[in-house]
N, C-alpha and C positions, 0 to 999 in steps of 0.2 A: 199645481193646483193650490189654492189658498182657501182656508176656512176662517173667517173673521180675523184675518191677518196672521193666522197660524199656518205654518207650512204643513202640507199634507203628510210629509215624512215624519214630522214631529207628532202629529195626531196618530198616525199609524204606529209610531213607536209606542205611544201610550197604550194603544190597544194591544200591541204585541206583548208588552210586559204584564199583561193580565188585568187590564182595566175592567173593574166590575166582576172579576172572577174570584171565586173562593179557593181556587186551586193555587198551590205554590208554583211559581215559575221564576226562572232566572231573569235578571234585568241587567242591562248595560247602560252606564251613564251616557248622557247626550254626547253626540259627536261635537267636536270643537266648533264646527260651522253653525251649530244650532244653539250655542251657549248664550249668544246675545239675545236670541228669542226667548230662551229659558229665563234669563234675568228679568224679562219684562212681565213674567207671570208672578204676581204678588198676591199673597194671602194676608188676611187680617182677621184676628179674633178679638172680641171685646168681651170681658169677663165681668159677671155680677155674682155676688154671694149674698146669702140671706142676712148676714150680720157682718160687723167688723170687730166685735168684741166677743170672745169665746173663752170657755174653760177647757182644760185638757180633757180628753176622753169624750169630747162632744163630736158631733158630725157636722161638717160644713156642707151646706147645700149650695149648688152653683148652677148657672146656665151661661152659655157662651153663644154669641152671635158670630158666625163664620161667613166670610165672603171672599170671592176671588175676582181679581181684576187683571187686565192685560189680554194677550192673544187668546188665552184659553177661556175667557169669560163666557159664561153660558154653558160650559161643560163641567162634568165632575172632575174634581182634582183630589185633594187630600180627604181621606175618610176617617182619620183617627185624630183625636185631640189628646195632647199630652198635658197633664196637670200635675203640678208639684206644690207642696207646702215647703217654703224655704225660709231660712233666716236672712237677715239683711246682708250678711256676707256670703250668701249663696249656698250654704249647707242645706241639703235636702233632707227633710224629716219624713215625708210621706209622698208617694207617687201613684199615679193612676193613668190608664189609657181608656178613652171613651169613644164610642162611635159617633161620627158626625153624619147627620141626616137632614136633608132639606135646609142646610145652612144653620143648623142648631146642634148643640151638644149639651147635655145636662146630666147631673148625677150627684154623687156624694163623695166626700173624702174624710176619713177619720183623723182626728188630731191625736197623736201618740200621747200616752199617759206620762211619758218621760220628758216631754217638751218643757223647757223652763219658761217662766214668765218673761214676756218681752214682746218686741215688735217682730212680726213675720209678714210674709207675702205669699199670696197665691200666684203662681206663674203658669200661664197657658200659652201653648203654641202648637204648631203642626211640625211634622218632620221636614216638609218643604221649607218652612220658615227658618229652619236652622241654617239654610244657605245664606240668609240675609244677616243673621246674628241676633243676639239677645235684645238689642234695641228695638227689634220689630215685634217682640213678644208682648203679651198683655199681662198686667200685674194688678193685684188688688191688695191694699194694705190691711193687715189684721193686727189686733192685740189679743194675746193669749195669756190666760192666768192659770198658774199651777198652784192650787191652794195647799199642796202637800210639801212644797219646797220653797225656800226663801231666796234661792239664787235667781239672778236675772241674766238672760242670754246676752253674750257679748255683742256690742254694736259693730256695725260695718267699718272697715278701714280699707277702702278699695281705691287707692290713689292711682293704681296702674290700669284700671279698667278703661276701655275705650268707649263704652256705651253708657248712656244715662237714661233714666226713666223720666218721662214728662207727663204733666197732667193737663186735662182739658175740663172746662166747666160744663155743667149740665145746662141745657136749655129748657125753660119752662114755658107753659102755655100750649103744649101740644095735646095734653090730655087734661080732663077735668076729673077730679077724684074727691069723693065725699062719702061720709058715713050717714046712716039713718038718724043718728043722734050724736050730740057732743059728749054725752056721758052715759055710762051703762052700769048696771049692777053686776056683781060677780056671777058668771055663768050665763048671762043673758046673751041672746043671739045678736051678733053685729052684722048689719047688712052694709056691704061696700058697693058703691055705684061708680062705674068707670064709663066715661064718655069722651069720644074724640072731639076735640075742638073743631068747629066748623071752619073749613078752608085752611087748616093748619098743616095738613099733609095730604098726600094722595096715595091710594092703594092701601093694602092691609098693613097694620102697624104691629110689630112684634114687641113684646114687653114681658116683664116679670113683676111679680108682686110679693112684697115681704111686709109682715106686720110684727113689730118687735117693740120692746120697751124703749122709750125715748132715751137716746144716748147709746143704744146698742149698735147703731150703724152711723158712720160718719160720711156725709156727702157734701159738707159745706165747702170743701176745697176742691171739688170735682173728683175726677177719677183718672188713674193712669191709663194712657192710651199709647198704642204703638207709634214709633217714629214714622214720619212720612218717608216717601221714596227718597227724597233729597237728603233727609237727615239720617237715614239708616246706614248701617255698616255696608261695606263693599260686598257685593254678591259673589259667592264662591260656590260653584256647583259641586256638591259632595253627596247630597242626599236626594233621592227620588221620593215622590209622595207615596204614602200608604194608599192602597187602592182597594175599593170594595170592602168586604168583610175580612180584611187581612191585616197582619202586623208585620212590618218590615224588619228583616235582619240583614245587616250589611257589614262589610269589612274588607280586609285586604289580605292577600296571600303573599308571604315573603319567604325568601330562602334563608339559609344559615347566615348569610351576610347582610340580612335585613333589606335585601333588594326585592321589590315587587316582582312576582312571578306571573306572567301572562298565561291565560288559558288553562290554569290548573282546575281539575275536576274535584268538587267537594261533595261529600256525602253527609247529609243531616238526618239524624234519627230523632223523632219525637217519641219520648218514652212515656210510661204511665199506663193508665187503664185503656186508653185508646191510642195505641202506638201508630206511627206513620213514618214515612220515609220521603225525603226530598233530595234532589240533586241539582247542582248548578255548576256552571263553568265560569271562571273569572274572565274578565275582559283583558284587553291588551295592556292595561295598567295594573293588573292584578286585583282589581276591584270586583266585588260581587254584591248583589242585592237579592234577597229572597222575600217573597210574599207568603208568610206562614199563615195558615187559617187561624182565625181568632175565635175564641170562645170565652164567655164570661166565667171567671173563676180565678183561682190562685195562679202563681207562677207555674209555667210549664218547664219540664226538664228536657233538654236537648243533648244529643251527642253529636260531635262533629269530627270528621276524619278526612284529611286530604289524601287523594290517591297519589302515591309516590313510590318510586323505586328505592331500593336499598341505597342509603347514603345521600339521598336528596335533601333531607332535613327541612321539609316545608313546615311553615308555621302559619296558622290562621288567626288573624287578629280581628275580633268582633268589635264594631263601633259601639260606643256608649249608647245605651238605650235612651237616656235622657240627656239634655244639654246642660253641662255643668258650668258654662260661662256666666259671668256676673255682670251686673249693671250697677251704676251709682244710684243709691237712694239717699234721701235727706239724712244729714248727720246728727240730728237731735237725739239726745239720750232718751231712753224709755221713761215715760212718766204718765201718771193717771191723775186727773183732777179729783176733787173730793166727791163729786157726783159720780164719776166713773168708778171710783173705789167702792162706793156703796152698791152700784149696779153690778160690778164685778163680783162682789161678795154674794149677791143674790143669785147671779148666774152660776157661780161655783156651787152654791148650796143646792140649787135645782138639779145640777148635774149629778151631785152625789145622791140626792133623793131619788132621781130617776133610775139609778142603778139598783136601788133597793125595791122600788115599787112598780116600775114599768119596764117594758122591753120596747125600745123605740123603733127598731128596724128588724125585719125578718128577711133573710136572704132567700131569693127565689131559687128553687131547685133547678139544676140543669138536667134536661132529659137525658136518660141513659142512652148510650149508643146502641145501634141496632145489633142484635145478637146473631151469630152464625148458627146454622141449623144444628150443628153438633155441640152447641153450647159454647163455642169459641166466637169471639168478635171477628167480624170479617176483616182480614188483613188488607193493607193498602193495595195489594196486587189482585184483589178480587177472589173469586171462587172458581174461575175457569182454569184449572191447573191439574197437574198430576200429583197425587198425594201418596206418600209412603209412610205407613205406621210401622215403626220399628218392631213393636211387640207382635206383629203378625207373622214374623219370620224368625228363623233360627238366628240366635245371636252370633254375629261375626266379630272378628278381632278388632277391626277398625273401620272407619267410614270409607276408606278407599276400597275395601273389600265389599262393603255394602253397595257402592256405586257400580263396581265392576259386575257384580252378580245380579243386582236388582234394578238398577237405573241405567240402561244402556245409552240413554241420551247424553249422559255425562262421560266425557272422555278426558284424557290427560295428555300433556305434552311437556317438553322441557324448554325452558327459556333461561339462558345463562346458567345452565346446570341446575335450575330449580324447577320442581314439578309445578305445573299450572293446570287449572281446570278450564274447560270450555264446554259449552252446551251445543249439541247437535240438533238439527231440525231439517224438515223437508225444504225449508226456505234457506238456501245456501248463503244468503246475505247476512245471516245471523253471525257468521264467522268474522265479519268485518268489525264487530263491536265486542268489547270486553263484557263478560257476564257480570251481573250484580249478584254477589255472593254474601249472604248474611247469616248471622246466628243470633237469635232473639232480637231481630230488627236492627242489629248493629252490623255495619259492613266489615268484612274480613278480606284482607289483601294477602295474608300469608296462607296460601292454599295448601302448602305442604304441612303446616301445623294443623290445619283443619282436617285434612285427610287422616291424620294420626289419632284423632279423637276416638274414644271408646263409644260404640253404639249404646252401651249401657246408660250413658248420660243423655242420650237423645230420645226425644219423644216421637217426632215426625219430621219428614222432609217434604217440602213443597217445591214443585218444579214448574216453571213456565218456559217452554222451549220456542218462544217467539220473540222477535225484537220488541223491546219494551222502552217507551219514551217517558221520561220523568223530567219535568222542567225543560231545559234545552240540552239534555244529555240522553243519548240513546245507549241502551244496554243490549248485549247479545244474550237475552234470556235472564231468568231469575232463579237462583237456587237459594231457598230460604229454609234454614235449619232451626228447629225449635228444641231447646233443651228441656229436660224434665223439671229442673228447679228454677229455670229462668236466670241462670248464672253464667250463660255463655259457655257452659261445660268446662269452664276453667281456662279457656284459651286467652292468650295475652291480647290486650287492646292494640290497635294499629298505632304505629309511630306517628307522633304529631297530633294525636286525637285527644279530646278532653270532653268533659261534661260541663254544661252551663245552664243556668236558669234564665228564663226570659218571660217578662210579663205579657199576659194577654189582656183582654178587656177587664176593667175593674168589675168585681162582682156586682151584679145588678141587685138592687134592694127594693123592697116593696113596703111603702109606709103602711102602718097599721094604726087604727084608731086607738089612741092611748088615753083619751080623756075619761076620767072616772065619772061615774054617775054623780049628780050634784049632792046626793045624800050619802055618798060613800065616804069612808074614812081613809081616803087615799088623796094625797096632795096633787094639785095641778103643778107639774114640774116643767111646763113649756117655757123655754126661753125664746123660741120663735113661735108666734101664735099661728101664722099662716105663711106658707111659702109655695109659690107656684111659678114655674117658668115656661117659656115657649108658648105664650098665649098670643092670639091674634085679634086685632080689632079693626074692623072696616071703618072708613070715614063716616061720620054722622050716625054711628051706631052706638049702642049702649050694652054694657055687660054688668051683671050683678054677681058678686061673690059673698059668701057668708062664712062665719066662724063664731066660735063661742068666746065671749069675753073671759079673761083670766080671773082667777080667784084673788089675785093680789091687786090691791088698790095702787093707782099711779097713773102716769101719763104714758100713752102709747102712740107710736107713729106708724102710719101706712105710707109705704114708699113704692111708687111705680116707676120703673126705669126701662130704658130700651135704647135702640139705635135707629136713627132715621136712615132712609135709603142713601142719603148723602154721607153717612158715616158719623154724623153728629150725635152726641149723647143727649138724651132728654130725660126729664123726670116730672112727676106730679106727686104731691104729698098732701096728707091731711093728718090731723091728730084727734084723739078722743081720750076720755078719762074713764077710769073704773073707780067708782066710789066705794 
């Protein structure tokens, strides 16, 4: 069976690995026989920012056009955009992940205060595009000014890189853009009229609008665009796409000799205020991919532990979150013209004044997780369980005695001379699978050490004596122990385990009106007068936008940019003055 040239097996595989699901599931890379089909699935992102000249501590506003071609065209594919602020030699200063919806992604990225004056680039791509290489990514050139330091960032020296960035010119005549007047007084309302040129395009047109001081955005030499299929790097299938509202975590399991280990079982614990647990099994090449649920906010803390017998020495290597490969950019040294110097001085001054007088952005609050009826958040295994509160009973010398006397479903047996735990049930099939045993949401494989813990350090024990499926791993029940202090009651961490941080979606921000009243003694510190992305305009229709003219006299530019269905860049522009 074929669907638009895509094998049914490949489509079924995409569904199998959690397409559109918010739950974490294990994934296995495409079989060799499907890699040729996979290489034909191409993604492209085209990136637009509100300006190309910034000061440190400012916020970059951006929008991205995302499209998919090849056998999967018409279906969902990558759902996460990766955005970085990098130097010309590839050093990353700031990073973020953003959801892709309906072919668009947009958001903000903060410029670190410690960034030196110099040339920088925004780099945008998806996880799937990493298979093609950095030549397929989208880039936008920026100049950043640090008024507090005199140093200039080192320029690139990338003779060994195999990829290079290329530019394409904008096409004009697609949209007509005009203001209600050629000049305005300070604080006067500016009306902006946008109209699609008759017969210039078909269907809705996606575009973004920015209004900035003349010279604050450079479009005269076109924009960086991804390399074409023929020009791109060789496709190497290593990364699967992020799917739905998830963030992918991938890597390889190796043994003490650094040889990949097939079919190893991995335990992932999401820590913090809303803990969770995930499991996956590596494929025949020792590779694994997890779809972790994404939430807007800071980095999330994970704990990973491979299941292993004594002496196995398994090691889990997590792939880099962001792509660190570089491309060749133009080799000119950083310079500013006299006009740019004056504009940069004004931008830096407005940045400093805004920190004193205004608050540009307010973070949206993330809703608190649902609460458990007893004041505890619902654990990942739900509420259909047997619960034992230690304080309800006479204190016993160790957990082994607690289980013997109070939890008959837990039994013990010897394996290679070491005591092990199993969970009994009316369903005899439960004995086929190893139980999931945890303390404070972290997996424990040393059952003998667990049984020796003092009940004085334990608050409660939760038990599920049914087969439990998580990802592609089945467990013979769950024994979840919760310590009083949340310190794992002092038990040692499993061998080969470690903690790591992983970014989720970049915190969502909500713009607030910061313009002071015209008679207020507060300066107008806007460096971008208007920014809006993800707009649509039907053919032969008209749209009107409005904003307030700035307090500062000078020339300002209105720039409308977008991507035609053919992938061609276009723009429309107009100017006005403030007297």
